[in-house]
N, C-alpha and C positions, 0 to 999 in steps of 0.2 A: 331350397337346399342351403345349408350354412356355408357352402364353399363351391366355387366353380373349378378350382384346382387345388392340389395339395401343395405343401410347402417345399416339395422337392421336384416339382414338375416344370416350373417356368424357366425359359431360356431366352437368349437374346432375340430369337425369332418371334417371340411373343411381344416384343416392344410395341407399345401403343395400345395393347389389349386391355380392356376393362375387366377386372377380375375381382373375385371375392375369396378371401382366405380365412381360415379359422385354425386356431392352435393355441399353444402355450408360449408365454413370454419367456424367452431364454435369457436375454440380456437387454439392458437399457443403457444407452450412451447419450448423454446430453451435451450439446455443443452450443452454448448461448441460446439463441432463439429457435434452434431446431433440435430434433431428437431422432435418433436411430434406434430401432428395436429389432432384435432377431426373433422371429416367430418360428416355432418348432412344432412339427408333428412327426408321425412315424416315418414319413417319407424324406424328411430333410429340414433344411433351414432356409428361410427367405428373409432378406433384410427389408424392413419397413422404414419409409422416410416420412416424418411428420414435419410439415413446414411451420412457419411462424404462427399462422392462424390456428392450426390444429394443436400447436404446442400450448396455446392458452387453455384449450379444453383439457389437455393432459394435466396441466397444473391444477385444474379444478377437479379432475377425476384421475388422480395419480395411479399409475399401474405399478405392479410389483412382479417379482419373479414368480413364474408359474401361474399367473393370472391366465384365464381362458378368455380369449377375445376373438372377435370377428372384425375384419377390415375389408373395406371396398376401396378400390383405387385403380390406377393405371400403371402398367409395367413400364419402367424407365430403365435406360442404360446407366449403369453405375459409373460415376466419375473415378472412384478408387475401387478397382476390381479385386476380387478375392479368388485366386486360383485354387484355393484349398477346398472349396465346396462347389458342387455342380451348378448351383444357382448364382455363383459369384459374379456373373457379368451384369446381373439385373437387380433392381430393387422395386418396391411398390411405393409409388407416390400416393399416400393415403388421403382419400377424400372424406371418409367417415369411418368411425370405429364404434364398436359396441362391446362393453364388458359383459361377457356371458356368465362369468363366475370369478369371484376373487379367490385369493389363496393366502394362507399364512406363510410366513417366511419358512422355507424348507429347513429341516434339521441338518442338512448337509448340502453341499453344492452338487447340482445335477449337471455334471460336466463329464467329459471323457475320463479325466482323473478327478476323483472326488476326495474330500477330506473326511468322509464318513467311515467309521470302523465297520467291521463285519456285522456285529450284533445290531448296531444302529441301522445299517442298511437293510438287514433282514426284518427288523421291526417295521420299517417303512418300505417294504418291498415294492409297493405300488409306485413309489417315487423312484426307487433304484432302477426299476424297469424302464423308466423314461430315459436313462442314460444311453448314449450311443453304443457303449461297449456291450451292455446287456441286450440292447435291441439287435445288434449284429449276432450275438450268440443265439437268441431265440429265433431269429430269421434263419440261421444256419441249421438249427434243429428242425425247423419246418422243412427246409430244402432236403435234408437227409431223409426225413420221414417220407416225403413225396417221392424221392428217388428210389428208396427201398421198395415202396409199394408198386411203383411203375415197373421195376425190374421183375419182381415176383409175379406180377400179373402176366408179364410176357412169358414166364416160365410155367404157367398153368397152375399157380397156387391160388387157393381160396382163403380169404380172410374170414375166419370162423371164431366167434366169441365163445369163451368158456367161463364158468361161474367164478365169482369172487368169494362166495360163502361156501366153504367146502369142509371136509373132515380133516382133522389134524393128522398128518402123516410125517414120518421122519425123513427129512431131506437135507440134513446137515446143519441147519440153523434153528433157532427158536422160532416158533410160530407166534404171530399176533392172533389173539383169540377174541371172539365176539360172543357174548352171552345171548342165549335164545330166550325170548319172553314166552313163546308158545311151548317151549320144551324146557321147562325150568330145571336148572342144574346141569344142563348140557350146553355145549359151546360149538360154534363154527370156528374155523381157522381161515385166515386170509392166505391165499396161495403163495408159497415161496416161488413157485413156477407152475405153469399148466401141465406139468410132466405127464401125469397119468391120463389127463383128458386128451392130450394130443395123441397118446398111444391108442386110446380108445377110438379116436377118430380114424386112425389107420385101420383098426379092426372093422370099423364101419364102412371102409372102402373109400374114404375121402383122401385120396393118395397124396395130395400136396396141400398142406395146411400151413397158414401162418397167422400170427397176430403181432401187432406192435402193442404190447400188453404191460399193464402195471403188475409188479410182483412185490412181495412184502417179506422182509426178513428182520427179525429182532436180534441184531448182532451189533458188536462194537463198531463205531463209525470211524471213518477216516476220509481223506480228501476225495477218494473215488468210490465212496459208499454212501448210500442214503437208506433209511428204513423202508421207503417205498421208491422203487426204481423201475425203469422201463426196459423191457427186453424185446428184441426182434426174435420171436419164438417160431421155429419152423420144424416141420416133420415131413418125411417122405417115405413111401413104402415101395417094395421091390427094388431096393437100392443097396449098394455096398459102400464102403468108406470112400472109395475113389469117386463115386458119383456125387456124394455130398461135398467133398472137398472141391471138386470142379465147379459145382453149382454155386457155392458161396464164395469161392474165389472170383467167379464171374460177377457176383453181387458187389463185392468190394471194388472191383475194377470199374464197374458201372457207376457206383457212387462217387469214386474219386474223379472220374471224368466229368460226371454230371454236375457235381457240387464244387469241386476244386479246379476243374479244367485241366486235370493231369491224366495223361493216358499211360497206363501201366501195361506193357506188352509182354514182359517176361513172366514166367510162372513163379509163384511164390516158393521160396525155398522150404524144405522140410527137414526137420531135425527130430531125432528120437528123444524121448524123455531122458534116457540115460546120458546121451551126449550133452543135452542141455545142462544137466546137473553137474557133470564132470567138467565141462568147459566154461560154464557161466555161473554155477552155484545155485541156479534156480530154474524153474520150469517155464519162465516167461522171459527169455533173454532179450536184451536190447542189442540188436545186431547192427546198429548204426555205426558202431566202432568196434575195433578188435579187442585187444587186451584180454585174450582168453586166459583162463586159469591153468597154470601148470601144476599138476598134481605130483609134488615131490615125494609125498608119503601119504597113503590113504589106507584106512582100516588097518593100520599097523604095518603095511607092506611098503618098503622103500623102493621108489622108482628112480630117484636121482642118486647116482653113485656117490656124489660128493657128501652125502649125509652119512654114508657108512663109516664106521670107526671115528666118528666125530666126538669131541669132548664137550659139545654144546648140549647141556642137559635138557634145555627147553625143547629142542628138536627130538632128542632121543626119547624123551618121556611122552611126547605128543602122539596121539592116535593118528593125527592128520597134520601135514605141513603143505600149505598151498601158497602159490606165488603168482603175481602178475607183473608184467613188464610195462611200465608206464612210459609211453613215447615222449622223448624230449624233456623229461623231468629230472635228469641228473643234475641240473643246475639248481635244484631246490636247496635252500639254505638250511642250516641247522634249526633255525626257528620254524621253518615250514615242516620239516620232518618231525620236530617235536609236537607241532600242532596235529599231525596225523596220528601220532602216538596217543595224544589225549582224545582224539576223535574216536579211535577204536576202543578206548577204555570206557566210553559212555555206556550207561546201563542198557540202552537199546541195542548196542553192538556186543558188549560183554566180553571183550578180549583183554588180555593183560598187557599187550603191547604189540608193536609191529617192528620187524627187522627190515632194514633197508640196505640195498647194495647199489652204489652209483657206478654206472658204466660211463665214465667220463669221455668227453669228446676227444681228448688226447690219447685215449687208449688205456689209461690207468683204471683200476678198479678199487673202490674204497667201500668199506662196509661198517655198519654199527656193531658187527661181531668179528672184527679183524683178528682178535686174539684167539678165536676158535677155528677160523678158516684162513688158510694162506691164500695168496693170490691165485695159485693154480686151481684150488678148490672153488674160489669165487668165480673164476672164469668158467669152470664146469657148470656151476649153477646158472650163470648167464647164458651159456649155450643151451642148457636144458629149458630155460624160460624163453628162448628165442629173443633175447635182449640184444640190442645193437648199441653202438656208440651214442651217447647222449640219453640213454634210457635209465629209468630208476626202477629197480626191482623192489617190490614190497612183499613181505612174507608174513603169513599168520600161521600159528601153530596151536593146536588144542584138540578138543573133542570134535569128532567128525561133523555132526550136524551143526553145531554152533559155529565152527570154523568155516564151513562152506557157506553158511548164511552170511557170516561176517565178511567173507571175501567177496561175496556177491554185492553186498552193500558198499564195500570199499571200492570195488571196480566202478560202480555207478557214481560214487562220489568223485572219483578221479575223472570220470567222463564229464561230470558237471564242471569241475574246476578247469579242465582243459577246453571246455566249449565244444565237446564232441557229441553232445546230445541236442543237436539242432532241432527245435520243434517244427521247422519247415521241411525237414527231411523225413520221409516215411519209409519204414522198412518192415513190411509184413512178413510173417513166418508161421508155418504150420508146425506145431509140436505134436508128435504122434507116439504110439506105443507106450502109453502110460501103464503103470502097474494097475492091476484090477483092485488089489487090496493094499491097505497100509496097516501096520501093526501098532496098536496103542498099548504101550507098556504099562501105563497107569491102570487101565481097566483089564489088561491081559486078554484082549480080544481083537479080532480083525475088523477093520472098518472099510467101507467102500471108498476108493480114492475119488471117484466122481459121485455116483449115486447107485442105489441097489438095482437099477433097471438097465445098467450097462452090461453088455455082453462081453464075455471073454473072447479072445481071438479064437476062431473056429478050431484051429489045430490044437488048442490048449484046453478045450472044454473038458476033456477026460481028467485033467488035473484037479478039477473041482471035487473029485472023490477022495483026494488025499490032502488032508489039512496041512501036512508037513511041507507041501509044495505050493501053498497059497502065494508065497512070496515070489514065485517064479512066473505066475500067470500075468500075461499082458492083457490089457483091456483093448477092446475094439473102439478106442476113444481118441479124440483129437481136440486140440485147442488152437484157436487163431490168436496170434500175438502181434501187437503193433507197437513198436518203439518201447518194448519192455513192459507193456501192459497187456494183460489177457483181456481181449475184447469179445471172445466167444469160446464156447466149449460145447462139445456134443459127443455122441457115440452112436454106434449101431446098438439097437436095443435087444434085450431078451424078449422073445415072442412065443416061447413054449412054456407051458405050466411047470413041467418037470424041472427045467433048468432054473426057472424063477424060484421054485421052492428050494433048490440047492443053494441058490444065492442067499436067500433069506436065512437059511440054516447056517451058512458060513458066517453070517453076521451075528449069530447068536440068538436068532429069533425062533421061538418055538412054532410048531405047526399051527397051534391055536392062535397065537399072536399074529402070525402072518395071515391067517384066514380072516381074523377080526379086522385087521388094518387094510389088507389088500385083496380080500376075497373077490371083490368086484372085478379087479384086474385079471387075476388068475382065472376066474370063471370065464372072462371074455376070451382068454387065450384058447379056451376049449371049443370055440365056435369059429374056427378058421382064421386065426390071426396071421397076417402076412409078415414076411421079414420087413423090418422098417428101421429107420434111424433118423436122427435130426441134429439140430444145433440151436443154441440160444446165444444171441449176440447182445452184448451190453450196449444198448442204444445211447445211454447217457455218456458212457465212456468214449464211444466212437465219436460222438459230437464234440466232446471236449478235446480229443486228440486232433480232430480235423480243425478245431479252433486254436490249436497250438498251446493247449493247456493240459495239465494233469488232473486238476480238481474238476468235479462235475457240477458243483453247486450253482455256478453262474450260467449253466446251460439248462437249468430247470427253473420254470417260472416262479414257483413257490416252494422252495426247499426247506428242509429242517436243518437245525444247527448240529454241532458235534455231539450234543446230548439228546438228539432226536426231538427237539422242541421246535414248534412253529412259533417264532418270536412275534409274528404279526397277530396271530389268533390267540396266542398264549395257550397253546395246546401241547400235550394233553392237560386236561383239567379235571377237577372233581365233578361228579354229578350229584344231584340233590337226592335226598332220602326217598322221595316218591319214586324216582327212577330206579334207585337201588332195590326198593321193595318190589316194584313191578317186574324186575328182572330176576328176582329171587336171590339177590346178593346181600350179604351181610356187610355192614359198614365197619 
C-alpha cells in the first residue's frame, strides 16, 4: 500500500511509530539546512521534517506545490506545536521520500482563501475541490444524503429509480431535449422531476417511494439554481396533508440532529400563503427577524386612517402603500436614507423612491414628508406600523404587485444591513393553503400555481365547474421554507380521471391534447388509483443552507456557471456533421 495512515490520522500517542504517508505538497518552508513540508490529503495535513541529509536530496530533486509524494519515517513530537490542526502535536521525521508525480504551478492558491476568481476555479474544478472549503461542503453533502436515506429507510420508503429519457410534458420550465437516432425527428426530454412516475408508482401499490434524483430545467440561472439539480423526491399513498407534513418535518429534525448536532423539539410554525404575502411580501418568508409589512393601503383600500384626506399625491394615487418599522435605525443619517432611496430605484427593484419616518429616541418624530403630514398624523402612522422609539419607518407606494415585491426585498436588505439574517440560526416554516391557479394577464388564461397534478382542497372541488371562481380555489399544497428559501414543495395529488380532466381543461388544454400528453396517467387512474401525495425537497439548497450559504454551486462537485456552461469541459459544444446526420438533424 502507498500509505499506512492518512494525513489526518496521527496523534501524539503514535510517537515513535514507523509510518508511510502519501499525499499532495501543500507548502514548503526552508530554514537553512532543514525543510518543513505540509502534506495534505482528504483527511487533513501532517507536517514533514526533512533533516540536513535529506535536504541535500531535496535540492537535487526539488518539490513544488501539489506534487504527489510518498514519505516514510517516524512520528516525532513537534517542538513548535500547532493547535489549529488535529495533527499539530506531531510531525514525521522523513527517512525517505518518493515523487509519485510532479505538478505544474497551480493557476490559483489551493488554500482556505484563494486568489482564484469563479470562472478560473470552475475551469480547474479538480484543483478547486482540493481546497478545505470545498472539501467540507462536499463532505456535508454526503452526510446529508446519508442521513436522509437512513431516515426514509426507517419510515418504510423504498428507493426506486425512474427514467431519465422521457416524453416532454409541461411542468413550468423549458425541457432539455435529446434527439433519438432510432426514431428520427423525435425527441426525448430530460425530466424536470419524476412527477408522473412517482404517481404511477402509487397506482402500482408501492406506497412509500423516494429518490435522491437528478432533475433538469432549462431556465434562467441564479445563485440557488443550476440547469441540473438534485431533489429528494418522495411520494406516499393513503395519506392526507397532515401525514406528509409530520413525516417530512421529522426528516428535517433528524437531519439537523444527525448532521448539525442540533435538536429541534418544537413543531415547525405554519403560515397561510395569504398571510405570508400580506406580512412579508412573498411566499417564502424569512422569519429569523420581525419587521412585518404594515399594509397602510392595499388594492386601493385605505387601512391606516392617517392617509385619509392627505394632500400627499404619491400615497393618494398609489394602489398600494406598504411600510416596515426597522428597529434601532432612527439614527440613520441623511446620507444613509439617500442610499436607500437609490437602492429602491435600481431597475431590479423598480420603485421611484422611499418615504422615511424617524421615531427618535427622545420621542420626537421626523419625516421626509413633514409638509404633508403633521406630527399627530406621523404618530398615527408609527402606531399603525408598531414602531417604537429609535425605529425607522420605510414606506413604499405604487402598483400592488411591484410594491409588495419591492418591500419584500427592502425588508431582506434591512435585515442584512442590521445583521438579523444570521446563517447560523435556522427557522423552518410550512407555508400552506396556496392558490390552485394564478391568472396570466398576458396570455389571458389560468395557470397552475404549482403543477397540473395538484388537487384542490376537497371542500372546494365543486368550484372547478365555475371559471369565474377559479381565483377562490385553494390548493391542497404546501411548501417548506428555511431562512427565506423554499427548500421543498409538494401537494396532495389528483387521483381521479374526471378531476384531472377538469384541471387540464381549466388550464386551456383540449381533450385531445390532454390525452396525447397525459393519456397514460389518466388511463392509470381508471385502474384503482389510491389517494396519494408527496413532496420534493431541494437537496442542493438544503446542503447550502446547512453550510451557512445561499448559493448552491460550491456544494456541487462539478457545477455549471451562470450561463449554463461547464467551464472545465467547455460544454455545451458543437457536434460534428457525421453525428448531426446520424441523428437526422440539419446543421
